[in-house]
N, C-alpha and C positions, 0 to 999 in steps of 0.2 A: 357578459352575463353567463353564469353556469347553465348547463343543459337542464331543461325543464320537461318532464314527461307529462303529457296530458291525455286523459282517456275518459270516455263516457262511463258512467256507473249507473247501476239500478239499485235503489234503496227500497227494501220491503218493509212496509209498516202495516202489519195486519194483512188485509186482503188488498191493500193499495200498493202500487209500485210507482215510485217517484224517480224520474230520471235526473241525473246530476252530472257535473263535470268536475273531475278531480285533476288538479295540477300540482305537481311536486317537483321542486328543485332537487337536484341530485343530492345535495347535502342540506336538506331542509332542517331547520331548527325546531319546527313544530307544524301542526296542522290546524288551520282555522276553518270551522264550518260556518258558512254564511247562512243566516236564518232569515228567510224571506217568507212572509205570511200571505202573499198574494200571488196570483198567477199571471200578472201583467208583465209586459216586456220592459217598460220604462224603469221600474225598480231593478230588474235584472241587469240592464245596461249600466246603471249606476254601480251596482255591485261588481260588475266586471271591471270597471275602472279602478275601484278600490282594490280588487284582487290583484290587478296588475302591479299596483304599488307594493303590495305585500310580497309578490313574487320577486320583485327586484331587491327586496330586503331579506330574501332567503326563507320565506314562509310558504308552506304548502296551503292550498285552499280547496275547499269542496263547496261548489255552488249548486244549489238545488232549491226548488219550491216546496214548501210544506203542504201546499194544496195542489190538487190536480187542476187542469184548465177549467173543467166544469165546476169544481168546487170554488174556484176563484171568482166566479160570477156572483155578484151580490156581496153583501157585507157580513152575513151571519157567521160563516165559518172563519172569516178573517179575524173575528173577535172571539173565537172559541179558543181561549188560551190553554185550557187543559188538553184539548185535541192537538193543538200545535206543539205543546210541550211534549206530549207522548210521541209524536212523530219525530221530533228532534232527538229524543232519547233513542228511538229506533235507528235513526241515521247515525247517531254516535256509536251504537253497538255494532253497526255494519262496518265501521272503519277500525274497530278495536284491534283486530288481528294485525292490520297494517301498522297501526300505531305501536303495538308491542314489538313487532319485528324491526321497525326503524327507530325505536326509542323516541317517539314523537310526543311531546306534550300536546294537549288538545285545548282549543279555545273556541269561543263563539263570537261571531260578529253579527249583531242584529240591527234591524231598522223597523220602524213603525211597530206593529203588533208582534213582529218577529223578535223584538227585544224582550218583550214579556215572556215569550216562550223560552228564550235563551236563559233568562233568570230562573225560570221554573226548572229547566233541565239541569242547569249548573248547580242549583241548590239540592237537587235530588237526582244525580247522574245514574246511569246503569251500574249494576254491581261490578266492583273491582276496577272501575274507571274513575278518573278525577279530571275535572275541568280546571285548568290552571290560570285562565284569564278570560274575561268577558269585555267586549266593547260594544257600545250602542251608538248609532247615528240617528238623531232625531227620533228616538224610540219612545214608545209608551211603556217604559219599565214599570210604571205604577200599576199597570194591569196584571203584573205577575202576582199581586196580592201580598198582604202584609206578612203572612207566614213565610212565603218564599223569600221575600226581601230580608227578613230577619235571619233566615236559615243560611243564606248565601255566604260562602266563604271565599270564593274566587275573587281576586282583585278585579274591580269593575270600573271601566272608564265610560262616562256618559258624555257624548259630544252633541251639543245643541246649538242651533243658529241663534244669533243675537236677535234676529227678526222673527223669532218663533216663541213669543212670550208665554203662551199657554203651556206648550210642551216643556219649556224651561222651568216653569213653576212646578209642573208635575214631577219632573226629574229631581228638582231640589227637595221636594217633599219625600220622594221615594228614597233618595240618598240618606235622609235623616233616619230612615228605618234600618239601614244596612249597618252591620257590624264588621263587615269585611273592609279591606283597604279599598278606597274609592276615590274617584276624582270626577268633577264636573267641569268640562271644558266648553267655553262659549266661543264660537267662531264669529268674529266681528263682521257685521253686514250680511251674514247668511240668513236665509229664510228656511222654511221647513224642508224643502227638497234639495237644498244646497246647490241651486242652479246658477248662482252668481259665479263669475270668473274666479277660478282658483279655490272656491270654497270646498268642493268635493275633494280636491287634491289635498287640501290642508287637513280635512277630516281623515282621509286615508292615511296620511303620513303620521298623524297622532296615534291612530289605532295600530298601525304597523309597529311603531316604536314601543307602544304599550305591550303588545304581544311579544316582541323580541326581549324586552326587559324581563317579563315574568316567565317566559319559556326558558331563558338562560338560567334563571333562578331555580326553576323546577328541575332542570337537568343537573344542576350542581347538588341539589338537596336529595334527589331520589336516585338510587343506584339503578342502572339499566335492568328492566324486567320487573321492577317492583311497582305495583299499581295499588292505589288505595281509593276508597270512596271519599 
């Protein structure tokens, strides 16, 4: 495996500072921001497993929480999609210089309410930045709202467990509102948290391949240094 640099980062979102972990393979083909809307450790560990799969396929990753530890207590802010979306936009702006210097396409990988924030931010990214791909694992993409779903242009992959019928139905309805390239993948036997043997790895592999495909397409279509909304 090629060398991977790993470093802690601090993301400023208004008067809030969010700690994160940035991992970049030496020849990374793109950077995926992991969008987690809670402050608990279990989702973070699941994301780390998926991030390791992406790193093996040459993708850079930025893992961070959209909420502070105090804000993650209770459910109110976890479902404040406008707040989560704005913080994701701030995190995206914080890596803009790095992305420009390394010519890295950008993508979002979301889970739960983080998926809705990913759709919101991808549909309306910071100025002069473009999100080239989005992937969601068991996400509430429907909570992004009809306007954001219709406005979204980034190719979007929605991964849902076969044993999670409510979220599967919500994802299917959300997909019907999207005009971008999209795909709904169902993992056989998986439930909402993808805790079944091999389920999380299968979801991670699907997402990594999705990002690789569209990052390569973005690199071919956009000359280095040119960024667009």
